[in-house]
BALOBA-1460 file (C-alpha; in Angstrom, 3 decimals):
// residues 304
<rec num="1" residu="x" x="292.021" y="94.534" z="47.395"/>
<rec num="2" residu="x" x="288.883" y="96.471" z="46.474"/>
<rec num="3" residu="x" x="285.921" y="94.389" z="45.387"/>
<rec num="4" residu="x" x="283.055" y="92.132" z="46.386"/>
<rec num="5" residu="x" x="283.681" y="88.754" z="47.965"/>
<rec num="6" residu="x" x="280.929" y="86.254" z="47.246"/>
<rec num="7" residu="x" x="281.092" y="84.280" z="50.457"/>
<rec num="8" residu="x" x="279.473" y="80.886" z="50.892"/>
<rec num="9" residu="x" x="278.489" y="81.613" z="54.481"/>
<rec num="10" residu="x" x="278.679" y="78.547" z="56.716"/>
<rec num="11" residu="x" x="275.849" y="77.673" z="59.089"/>
<rec num="12" residu="x" x="276.542" y="78.277" z="62.760"/>
<rec num="13" residu="x" x="278.251" y="81.623" z="62.138"/>
<rec num="14" residu="x" x="276.739" y="85.099" z="62.341"/>
<rec num="15" residu="x" x="277.065" y="87.509" z="59.416"/>
<rec num="16" residu="x" x="278.933" y="89.888" z="61.750"/>
<rec num="17" residu="x" x="281.451" y="87.150" z="62.592"/>
<rec num="18" residu="x" x="281.947" y="86.520" z="58.858"/>
<rec num="19" residu="x" x="282.742" y="90.201" z="58.329"/>
<rec num="20" residu="x" x="285.271" y="90.159" z="61.180"/>
<rec num="21" residu="x" x="287.002" y="87.100" z="59.747"/>
<rec num="22" residu="x" x="287.219" y="88.726" z="56.311"/>
<rec num="23" residu="x" x="288.728" y="91.852" z="57.934"/>
<rec num="24" residu="x" x="291.521" y="89.731" z="59.399"/>
<rec num="25" residu="x" x="292.096" y="87.709" z="56.213"/>
<rec num="26" residu="x" x="292.336" y="90.799" z="53.978"/>
<rec num="27" residu="x" x="293.997" y="93.028" z="56.558"/>
<rec num="28" residu="x" x="291.548" y="95.912" z="56.254"/>
<rec num="29" residu="x" x="288.901" y="97.549" z="58.430"/>
<rec num="30" residu="x" x="286.814" y="98.541" z="55.404"/>
<rec num="31" residu="x" x="284.544" y="95.499" z="55.184"/>
<rec num="32" residu="x" x="280.749" y="95.220" z="55.231"/>
<rec num="33" residu="x" x="278.017" y="92.812" z="54.126"/>
<rec num="34" residu="x" x="274.973" y="93.622" z="52.003"/>
<rec num="35" residu="x" x="272.326" y="91.981" z="54.210"/>
<rec num="36" residu="x" x="272.448" y="89.560" z="57.120"/>
<rec num="37" residu="x" x="271.788" y="85.845" z="57.121"/>
<rec num="38" residu="x" x="270.660" y="84.159" z="60.348"/>
<rec num="39" residu="x" x="273.420" y="82.158" z="62.095"/>
<rec num="40" residu="x" x="271.865" y="78.776" z="61.229"/>
<rec num="41" residu="x" x="271.453" y="79.690" z="57.568"/>
<rec num="42" residu="x" x="274.139" y="79.059" z="54.951"/>
<rec num="43" residu="x" x="274.517" y="80.405" z="51.440"/>
<rec num="44" residu="x" x="275.185" y="83.563" z="49.430"/>
<rec num="45" residu="x" x="276.532" y="86.475" z="51.477"/>
<rec num="46" residu="x" x="278.127" y="89.243" z="49.356"/>
<rec num="47" residu="x" x="280.792" y="91.104" z="51.352"/>
<rec num="48" residu="x" x="282.219" y="94.445" z="50.219"/>
<rec num="49" residu="x" x="285.927" y="95.090" z="50.773"/>
<rec num="50" residu="x" x="287.859" y="98.365" z="50.611"/>
<rec num="51" residu="x" x="286.409" y="100.938" z="48.209"/>
<rec num="52" residu="x" x="283.583" y="98.504" z="47.418"/>
<rec num="53" residu="x" x="281.976" y="99.385" z="50.774"/>
<rec num="54" residu="x" x="280.808" y="102.563" z="48.986"/>
<rec num="55" residu="x" x="278.592" y="100.519" z="46.634"/>
<rec num="56" residu="x" x="276.936" y="98.220" z="49.210"/>
<rec num="57" residu="x" x="273.558" y="99.955" z="48.807"/>
<rec num="58" residu="x" x="273.521" y="99.092" z="45.083"/>
<rec num="59" residu="x" x="274.060" y="95.399" z="45.770"/>
<rec num="60" residu="x" x="271.200" y="94.911" z="48.218"/>
<rec num="61" residu="x" x="269.106" y="92.556" z="46.130"/>
<rec num="62" residu="x" x="265.435" y="93.202" z="45.454"/>
<rec num="63" residu="x" x="264.842" y="89.465" z="45.193"/>
<rec num="64" residu="x" x="266.427" y="86.371" z="46.701"/>
<rec num="65" residu="x" x="266.120" y="82.614" z="46.251"/>
<rec num="66" residu="x" x="266.209" y="79.953" z="48.947"/>
<rec num="67" residu="x" x="265.996" y="76.192" z="49.359"/>
<rec num="68" residu="x" x="264.140" y="75.498" z="52.595"/>
<rec num="69" residu="x" x="262.974" y="72.446" z="54.482"/>
<rec num="70" residu="x" x="259.569" y="72.709" z="56.152"/>
<rec num="71" residu="x" x="258.761" y="70.368" z="59.032"/>
<rec num="72" residu="x" x="255.106" y="69.812" z="59.878"/>
<rec num="73" residu="x" x="253.901" y="68.573" z="63.245"/>
<rec num="74" residu="x" x="255.822" y="70.891" z="65.575"/>
<rec num="75" residu="x" x="256.142" y="74.667" z="65.952"/>
<rec num="76" residu="x" x="258.923" y="76.476" z="67.811"/>
<rec num="77" residu="x" x="259.530" y="79.751" z="69.614"/>
<rec num="78" residu="x" x="261.890" y="80.946" z="66.881"/>
<rec num="79" residu="x" x="259.992" y="79.442" z="63.913"/>
<rec num="80" residu="x" x="263.126" y="77.449" z="63.042"/>
<rec num="81" residu="x" x="264.931" y="74.394" z="64.421"/>
<rec num="82" residu="x" x="266.906" y="76.389" z="67.008"/>
<rec num="83" residu="x" x="263.874" y="77.204" z="69.161"/>
<rec num="84" residu="x" x="261.940" y="75.347" z="71.819"/>
<rec num="85" residu="x" x="258.930" y="73.310" z="70.706"/>
<rec num="86" residu="x" x="255.698" y="75.015" z="71.727"/>
<rec num="87" residu="x" x="253.011" y="73.039" z="69.871"/>
<rec num="88" residu="x" x="252.738" y="69.554" z="68.398"/>
<rec num="89" residu="x" x="250.234" y="67.630" z="66.292"/>
<rec num="90" residu="x" x="250.800" y="64.260" z="64.688"/>
<rec num="91" residu="x" x="250.883" y="64.426" z="60.897"/>
<rec num="92" residu="x" x="248.362" y="62.106" z="59.281"/>
<rec num="93" residu="x" x="249.459" y="59.569" z="56.691"/>
<rec num="94" residu="x" x="246.896" y="61.026" z="54.298"/>
<rec num="95" residu="x" x="249.048" y="64.119" z="53.686"/>
<rec num="96" residu="x" x="249.900" y="64.232" z="49.980"/>
<rec num="97" residu="x" x="252.201" y="66.164" z="47.671"/>
<rec num="98" residu="x" x="249.122" y="67.376" z="45.780"/>
<rec num="99" residu="x" x="247.838" y="69.054" z="48.953"/>
<rec num="100" residu="x" x="251.168" y="70.763" z="49.497"/>
<rec num="101" residu="x" x="251.412" y="71.920" z="45.873"/>
<rec num="102" residu="x" x="247.933" y="73.422" z="46.081"/>
<rec num="103" residu="x" x="248.851" y="75.414" z="49.200"/>
<rec num="104" residu="x" x="252.099" y="76.623" z="47.626"/>
<rec num="105" residu="x" x="250.198" y="77.762" z="44.556"/>
<rec num="106" residu="x" x="247.770" y="79.738" z="46.708"/>
<rec num="107" residu="x" x="250.627" y="81.456" z="48.536"/>
<rec num="108" residu="x" x="252.409" y="82.655" z="45.393"/>
<rec num="109" residu="x" x="252.051" y="86.408" z="44.931"/>
<rec num="110" residu="x" x="251.651" y="89.159" z="47.518"/>
<rec num="111" residu="x" x="251.518" y="88.052" z="51.145"/>
<rec num="112" residu="x" x="251.247" y="89.781" z="54.502"/>
<rec num="113" residu="x" x="253.739" y="88.578" z="57.094"/>
<rec num="114" residu="x" x="254.196" y="89.289" z="60.788"/>
<rec num="115" residu="x" x="257.913" y="89.137" z="61.630"/>
<rec num="116" residu="x" x="258.861" y="86.500" z="64.240"/>
<rec num="117" residu="x" x="259.621" y="87.659" z="67.793"/>
<rec num="118" residu="x" x="263.151" y="86.331" z="67.369"/>
<rec num="119" residu="x" x="264.115" y="88.776" z="64.596"/>
<rec num="120" residu="x" x="266.036" y="92.039" z="64.218"/>
<rec num="121" residu="x" x="262.959" y="94.112" z="63.322"/>
<rec num="122" residu="x" x="262.776" y="97.155" z="65.590"/>
<rec num="123" residu="x" x="259.684" y="98.200" z="67.572"/>
<rec num="124" residu="x" x="259.973" y="101.447" z="69.550"/>
<rec num="125" residu="x" x="263.719" y="101.513" z="68.932"/>
<rec num="126" residu="x" x="264.316" y="98.008" z="70.299"/>
<rec num="127" residu="x" x="264.892" y="94.787" z="68.374"/>
<rec num="128" residu="x" x="262.205" y="92.132" z="68.657"/>
<rec num="129" residu="x" x="264.643" y="89.442" z="69.755"/>
<rec num="130" residu="x" x="265.612" y="91.651" z="72.721"/>
<rec num="131" residu="x" x="261.973" y="91.682" z="73.853"/>
<rec num="132" residu="x" x="261.784" y="87.921" z="73.256"/>
<rec num="133" residu="x" x="264.839" y="87.232" z="75.413"/>
<rec num="134" residu="x" x="263.198" y="89.212" z="78.197"/>
<rec num="135" residu="x" x="260.087" y="87.072" z="77.853"/>
<rec num="136" residu="x" x="258.018" y="89.999" z="76.598"/>
<rec num="137" residu="x" x="255.482" y="89.978" z="73.777"/>
<rec num="138" residu="x" x="254.919" y="93.185" z="71.810"/>
<rec num="139" residu="x" x="252.654" y="94.089" z="68.933"/>
<rec num="140" residu="x" x="254.496" y="93.459" z="65.683"/>
<rec num="141" residu="x" x="253.855" y="95.401" z="62.483"/>
<rec num="142" residu="x" x="252.776" y="93.353" z="59.468"/>
<rec num="143" residu="x" x="254.608" y="93.805" z="56.190"/>
<rec num="144" residu="x" x="253.765" y="93.038" z="52.589"/>
<rec num="145" residu="x" x="256.154" y="90.735" z="50.742"/>
<rec num="146" residu="x" x="256.033" y="89.119" z="47.330"/>
<rec num="147" residu="x" x="256.551" y="85.453" z="46.492"/>
<rec num="148" residu="x" x="257.578" y="85.133" z="42.826"/>
<rec num="149" residu="x" x="257.940" y="81.344" z="42.809"/>
<rec num="150" residu="x" x="257.121" y="78.709" z="45.417"/>
<rec num="151" residu="x" x="257.783" y="75.123" z="44.357"/>
<rec num="152" residu="x" x="257.827" y="71.717" z="46.018"/>
<rec num="153" residu="x" x="261.176" y="70.120" z="45.102"/>
<rec num="154" residu="x" x="261.184" y="66.899" z="47.128"/>
<rec num="155" residu="x" x="259.033" y="64.021" z="48.272"/>
<rec num="156" residu="x" x="257.507" y="64.050" z="51.748"/>
<rec num="157" residu="x" x="259.767" y="62.454" z="54.362"/>
<rec num="158" residu="x" x="257.575" y="61.034" z="57.126"/>
<rec num="159" residu="x" x="258.764" y="60.344" z="60.645"/>
<rec num="160" residu="x" x="256.870" y="58.998" z="63.642"/>
<rec num="161" residu="x" x="254.867" y="62.165" z="64.314"/>
<rec num="162" residu="x" x="256.213" y="64.708" z="61.824"/>
<rec num="163" residu="x" x="256.706" y="65.114" z="58.091"/>
<rec num="164" residu="x" x="259.186" y="67.231" z="56.144"/>
<rec num="165" residu="x" x="259.580" y="68.437" z="52.561"/>
<rec num="166" residu="x" x="261.766" y="70.890" z="50.654"/>
<rec num="167" residu="x" x="260.637" y="73.997" z="48.809"/>
<rec num="168" residu="x" x="262.319" y="76.490" z="46.490"/>
<rec num="169" residu="x" x="261.352" y="80.103" z="47.155"/>
<rec num="170" residu="x" x="262.063" y="83.165" z="45.035"/>
<rec num="171" residu="x" x="260.894" y="86.181" z="47.011"/>
<rec num="172" residu="x" x="261.211" y="89.900" z="47.632"/>
<rec num="173" residu="x" x="263.659" y="91.443" z="50.051"/>
<rec num="174" residu="x" x="262.415" y="91.299" z="53.650"/>
<rec num="175" residu="x" x="260.603" y="87.962" z="53.353"/>
<rec num="176" residu="x" x="260.962" y="85.709" z="56.392"/>
<rec num="177" residu="x" x="261.228" y="82.109" z="55.177"/>
<rec num="178" residu="x" x="260.730" y="80.926" z="58.772"/>
<rec num="179" residu="x" x="257.398" y="82.681" z="58.866"/>
<rec num="180" residu="x" x="256.514" y="81.348" z="55.417"/>
<rec num="181" residu="x" x="257.062" y="77.804" z="56.721"/>
<rec num="182" residu="x" x="254.687" y="78.487" z="59.607"/>
<rec num="183" residu="x" x="252.101" y="79.930" z="57.216"/>
<rec num="184" residu="x" x="252.335" y="76.842" z="54.981"/>
<rec num="185" residu="x" x="251.786" y="74.666" z="58.036"/>
<rec num="186" residu="x" x="248.735" y="76.701" z="59.048"/>
<rec num="187" residu="x" x="247.195" y="76.206" z="55.616"/>
<rec num="188" residu="x" x="247.818" y="72.439" z="55.850"/>
<rec num="189" residu="x" x="246.380" y="72.294" z="59.368"/>
<rec num="190" residu="x" x="249.594" y="71.625" z="61.303"/>
<rec num="191" residu="x" x="252.040" y="73.497" z="63.540"/>
<rec num="192" residu="x" x="255.263" y="73.897" z="61.551"/>
<rec num="193" residu="x" x="258.748" y="75.345" z="61.494"/>
<rec num="194" residu="x" x="261.632" y="75.839" z="59.075"/>
<rec num="195" residu="x" x="264.113" y="73.046" z="59.755"/>
<rec num="196" residu="x" x="266.835" y="73.999" z="57.238"/>
<rec num="197" residu="x" x="267.632" y="76.913" z="54.920"/>
<rec num="198" residu="x" x="270.173" y="77.771" z="52.216"/>
<rec num="199" residu="x" x="270.232" y="81.037" z="50.248"/>
<rec num="200" residu="x" x="271.111" y="80.094" z="46.669"/>
<rec num="201" residu="x" x="270.758" y="83.515" z="45.022"/>
<rec num="202" residu="x" x="270.954" y="87.130" z="46.140"/>
<rec num="203" residu="x" x="270.003" y="89.191" z="43.120"/>
<rec num="204" residu="x" x="272.507" y="88.360" z="40.376"/>
<rec num="205" residu="x" x="274.865" y="86.552" z="42.750"/>
<rec num="206" residu="x" x="274.518" y="82.752" z="42.869"/>
<rec num="207" residu="x" x="275.814" y="80.102" z="45.250"/>
<rec num="208" residu="x" x="277.750" y="78.336" z="42.491"/>
<rec num="209" residu="x" x="279.958" y="81.433" z="42.173"/>
<rec num="210" residu="x" x="280.624" y="81.712" z="45.918"/>
<rec num="211" residu="x" x="283.695" y="80.691" z="47.866"/>
<rec num="212" residu="x" x="284.165" y="79.268" z="51.379"/>
<rec num="213" residu="x" x="286.662" y="80.394" z="54.014"/>
<rec num="214" residu="x" x="289.047" y="77.486" z="53.456"/>
<rec num="215" residu="x" x="289.369" y="78.347" z="49.762"/>
<rec num="216" residu="x" x="289.739" y="82.063" z="50.529"/>
<rec num="217" residu="x" x="292.783" y="81.347" z="52.724"/>
<rec num="218" residu="x" x="294.279" y="79.159" z="49.997"/>
<rec num="219" residu="x" x="293.697" y="81.693" z="47.207"/>
<rec num="220" residu="x" x="295.083" y="84.597" z="49.258"/>
<rec num="221" residu="x" x="298.311" y="82.635" z="49.619"/>
<rec num="222" residu="x" x="298.387" y="81.953" z="45.868"/>
<rec num="223" residu="x" x="297.603" y="85.581" z="45.031"/>
<rec num="224" residu="x" x="294.564" y="85.079" z="42.790"/>
<rec num="225" residu="x" x="290.884" y="84.114" z="42.910"/>
<rec num="226" residu="x" x="289.586" y="81.693" z="40.236"/>
<rec num="227" residu="x" x="286.094" y="82.525" z="41.511"/>
<rec num="228" residu="x" x="284.308" y="84.225" z="44.375"/>
<rec num="229" residu="x" x="285.820" y="87.704" z="44.000"/>
<rec num="230" residu="x" x="284.443" y="90.472" z="41.780"/>
<rec num="231" residu="x" x="285.833" y="93.877" z="40.903"/>
<rec num="232" residu="x" x="283.660" y="96.903" z="41.635"/>
<rec num="233" residu="x" x="282.819" y="97.213" z="37.942"/>
<rec num="234" residu="x" x="281.807" y="93.549" z="37.705"/>
<rec num="235" residu="x" x="279.634" y="93.867" z="40.803"/>
<rec num="236" residu="x" x="277.820" y="96.852" z="39.243"/>
<rec num="237" residu="x" x="277.294" y="95.294" z="35.803"/>
<rec num="238" residu="x" x="273.520" y="95.068" z="36.434"/>
<rec num="239" residu="x" x="273.357" y="98.891" z="36.204"/>
<rec num="240" residu="x" x="273.588" y="101.023" z="33.023"/>
<rec num="241" residu="x" x="277.211" y="102.089" z="32.369"/>
<rec num="242" residu="x" x="278.585" y="105.190" z="30.643"/>
<rec num="243" residu="x" x="282.233" y="105.784" z="29.731"/>
<rec num="244" residu="x" x="283.533" y="109.377" z="29.804"/>
<rec num="245" residu="x" x="286.696" y="111.244" z="28.724"/>
<rec num="246" residu="x" x="289.391" y="112.874" z="30.872"/>
<rec num="247" residu="x" x="287.748" y="116.309" z="30.765"/>
<rec num="248" residu="x" x="284.421" y="115.060" z="32.118"/>
<rec num="249" residu="x" x="286.236" y="112.868" z="34.659"/>
<rec num="250" residu="x" x="287.639" y="115.957" z="36.347"/>
<rec num="251" residu="x" x="284.156" y="117.415" z="36.635"/>
<rec num="252" residu="x" x="282.708" y="114.154" z="37.991"/>
<rec num="253" residu="x" x="285.351" y="114.025" z="40.728"/>
<rec num="254" residu="x" x="284.131" y="117.470" z="41.815"/>
<rec num="255" residu="x" x="280.486" y="116.326" z="41.879"/>
<rec num="256" residu="x" x="279.341" y="118.276" z="38.817"/>
<rec num="257" residu="x" x="275.934" y="118.018" z="37.164"/>
<rec num="258" residu="x" x="276.129" y="116.555" z="33.666"/>
<rec num="259" residu="x" x="273.955" y="116.412" z="30.568"/>
<rec num="260" residu="x" x="272.121" y="113.099" z="30.263"/>
<rec num="261" residu="x" x="273.764" y="111.151" z="27.412"/>
<rec num="262" residu="x" x="271.478" y="110.317" z="24.501"/>
<rec num="263" residu="x" x="272.094" y="106.574" z="24.788"/>
<rec num="264" residu="x" x="270.657" y="106.636" z="28.328"/>
<rec num="265" residu="x" x="267.650" y="108.903" z="27.760"/>
<rec num="266" residu="x" x="265.215" y="106.020" z="28.238"/>
<rec num="267" residu="x" x="266.414" y="104.884" z="31.652"/>
<rec num="268" residu="x" x="263.923" y="105.047" z="34.517"/>
<rec num="269" residu="x" x="264.119" y="107.707" z="37.208"/>
<rec num="270" residu="x" x="264.743" y="104.961" z="39.762"/>
<rec num="271" residu="x" x="267.741" y="103.579" z="37.836"/>
<rec num="272" residu="x" x="271.331" y="104.517" z="38.554"/>
<rec num="273" residu="x" x="274.180" y="105.058" z="36.059"/>
<rec num="274" residu="x" x="277.727" y="103.833" z="36.637"/>
<rec num="275" residu="x" x="280.082" y="106.471" z="35.239"/>
<rec num="276" residu="x" x="283.300" y="104.867" z="33.985"/>
<rec num="277" residu="x" x="286.662" y="106.476" z="33.336"/>
<rec num="278" residu="x" x="289.383" y="104.403" z="31.697"/>
<rec num="279" residu="x" x="287.361" y="101.305" z="32.461"/>
<rec num="280" residu="x" x="286.981" y="101.959" z="36.192"/>
<rec num="281" residu="x" x="283.838" y="103.138" z="38.063"/>
<rec num="282" residu="x" x="284.214" y="106.795" z="38.982"/>
<rec num="283" residu="x" x="280.764" y="107.639" z="40.325"/>
<rec num="284" residu="x" x="277.106" y="106.640" z="40.525"/>
<rec num="285" residu="x" x="274.772" y="109.155" z="38.857"/>
<rec num="286" residu="x" x="270.986" y="109.508" z="38.755"/>
<rec num="287" residu="x" x="268.435" y="111.564" z="36.820"/>
<rec num="288" residu="x" x="268.049" y="115.018" z="38.328"/>
<rec num="289" residu="x" x="264.646" y="115.244" z="40.075"/>
<rec num="290" residu="x" x="263.971" y="118.805" z="38.863"/>
<rec num="291" residu="x" x="266.154" y="119.466" z="35.818"/>
<rec num="292" residu="x" x="265.149" y="117.637" z="32.645"/>
<rec num="293" residu="x" x="267.970" y="116.106" z="30.643"/>
<rec num="294" residu="x" x="270.419" y="116.478" z="33.527"/>
<rec num="295" residu="x" x="272.036" y="113.861" z="35.772"/>
<rec num="296" residu="x" x="273.481" y="114.427" z="39.237"/>
<rec num="297" residu="x" x="275.978" y="112.443" z="41.323"/>
<rec num="298" residu="x" x="274.523" y="110.218" z="44.030"/>
<rec num="299" residu="x" x="277.905" y="108.863" z="45.063"/>
<rec num="300" residu="x" x="281.407" y="109.769" z="43.906"/>
<rec num="301" residu="x" x="283.701" y="106.733" z="44.210"/>
<rec num="302" residu="x" x="286.954" y="108.460" z="43.187"/>
<rec num="303" residu="x" x="287.871" y="112.014" z="44.187"/>
<rec num="304" residu="x" x="290.940" y="114.167" z="43.603"/>
């Protein structure tokens, strides 16, 4: 089976472990995901199978959406609930939803983030979490991210010394929601951490269209997928598509340059074109950087 599995990743399982399980279920080594989710996080994890591994780079979403719970009153080593508590401060009863909404409004737009020490960001060829496990602190590079929407979606739940609330975040690729939770806490005057997280959207893929492992096993036995599995063409439907004849198909398989079709003259240089032959994706083309009116292959999916 060649296509994209929209997995509802369970919490407590690494993305790598999910890939290995899919390999065994589908009986193929050609399996890869389009971007990791932390072990404690559940939600949308697109996994490419078979020939679809060739299109993984075109499915890495520019924006993602999460539902997160922020807990005020305690910060942790990992910035989420899995870490050790390193700072506490009792949350006052005066904390209001209006205060939180004001902070969320201020944080919408471009932000600078410093990745957490327990993350896979590399510094000098070594992952930050490897330094952290050795008890070492290193200087971390800041990165610019973009928050498209940041909304309070629950009441405040108050405990003896802490308070928690849920937020919905639509953000750019590379945003650390853990770090965002800490930043929200800083603005409210409290140590904080992310206590729960679900990814509900990854680009055009939504959680409601995903499938869990139990259902995958059932559907593989039945021989069909009512949901949760997309063909390569379906997975690439967000890109411009161009159908060609048999003559051009032979040239495409050999990696030939082609004349840009009139119906696609207005596409951006950054956009990619899915070249279809008999309804199936044959290659991914792009505008030639030096030759006007010409497109070149970036990736040939089917060869002779």
